[in-house]
C-alpha positions in Angstrom: 0.0 0.0 0.0 2.8 2.4 0.9 4.5 1.7 -2.5 1.2 2.6 -4.4 1.0 5.9 -2.5 4.6 6.7 -3.3 4.0 6.0 -7.0 0.9 8.2 -7.1 2.8 11.1 -5.5 5.7 10.7 -8.1 3.2 10.8 -10.9 1.5 13.9 -9.6 4.9 15.6 -9.3 5.8 14.7 -12.9 2.4 15.8 -14.3 2.6 19.1 -12.4 6.1 19.7 -13.6 5.0 19.1 -17.2 2.3 21.7 -16.8 4.8 24.3 -15.7 7.1 23.6 -18.6 4.1 23.8 -21.1 3.1 27.2 -19.6 6.6 28.5 -19.9 6.9 27.4 -23.6 3.6 28.8 -24.7 4.2 32.2 -23.0 7.5 32.6 -24.9 6.1 31.5 -28.3 3.0 33.7 -28.4 2.8 37.2 -29.9 1.7 40.0 -27.6 -1.7 41.7 -28.0 -1.4 44.7 -30.2 -3.6 47.6 -31.3 -3.0 50.1 -34.1 -3.1 53.6 -32.6 -2.5 57.2 -33.7 0.6 58.4 -32.0 -0.5 62.0 -32.3 -3.8 61.4 -30.5 -2.4 60.9 -26.9 -4.7 62.1 -24.2 -3.5 62.1 -20.5 -6.8 60.7 -19.4 -7.5 58.1 -22.0 -4.2 57.2 -23.8 -3.9 56.7 -27.5 -6.9 56.6 -29.9 -7.2 53.2 -31.5 -7.5 53.4 -35.4 -8.1 50.8 -38.1 -5.4 48.1 -38.5 -5.0 49.1 -42.1 -3.3 52.3 -40.9 -0.4 50.2 -39.5 1.9 48.1 -41.6 2.0 44.4 -40.8 5.7 44.8 -40.0 6.5 44.6 -36.4 9.8 46.6 -36.4 10.7 50.2 -36.9 8.3 53.0 -37.8 5.0 51.6 -39.2 3.3 54.7 -40.3 1.8 54.3 -43.8 1.5 58.0 -44.4 -2.0 57.6 -45.7 -4.1 60.6 -45.0 -7.6 61.1 -43.7 -9.8 64.0 -44.5 -10.3 66.8 -41.9 -13.2 69.1 -41.7 -11.5 71.6 -44.1 -11.1 68.8 -46.7 -7.3 68.6 -46.5 -5.7 65.3 -45.9 -4.1 64.8 -42.5 -1.4 62.2 -42.2 -2.0 59.5 -39.5 1.1 58.7 -37.5 -0.1 55.1 -36.8 1.9 52.5 -35.0 1.4 49.2 -33.2 0.9 49.5 -29.5 1.4 46.3 -27.5 -0.1 44.9 -24.3 -2.3 47.9 -23.7 -5.4 48.3 -21.6 -8.2 49.1 -24.2 -11.4 50.8 -23.2 -14.0 52.4 -25.5 -11.6 52.9 -28.4 -8.6 54.1 -26.4 -5.4 52.2 -25.4 -3.2 53.0 -22.5 -0.4 51.5 -20.3 1.2 49.7 -23.2 4.4 49.9 -25.2 5.4 50.6 -28.8 8.3 48.1 -28.4 7.3 44.6 -29.4 10.4 43.0 -27.8 9.6 44.8 -24.5 6.0 43.5 -24.7 7.3 39.9 -25.2 9.9 40.2 -22.4 7.3 41.3 -19.8 4.8 38.8 -21.1 5.8 35.6 -19.3 8.5 33.9 -17.3 11.1 31.7 -18.9 11.7 33.8 -22.0 15.3 34.6 -22.7 16.2 38.2 -22.2 13.5 38.9 -19.7 14.2 40.5 -16.4 16.9 43.0 -15.5 20.2 43.0 -13.7 20.7 45.3 -10.8 23.7 47.4 -10.8 
């Protein structure tokens, strides 16, 4: 009977350990949540205005503004300075508390990813 309990506990430890490894692997491999925002629309209360994804290039590095214009009230085209904004809190068309750096969003996304964390000095 004691041997059966020992075997059961060992199996539980192995299965639990596999769950931790699976969680670490999936957190590193997944892309962070992103929203296309207008960089010129920042409001201290709300954050950045979320715009259509077509305003941001699908590229995830460097400046992603397409330079496409939108009509203003006077009929002249205004350029949209659109960029991807990662891991933001989104509320009613506004995004805040995120980052424009994809690599920073991935680093703070989960444990076990290489390059995450910082060294004190």
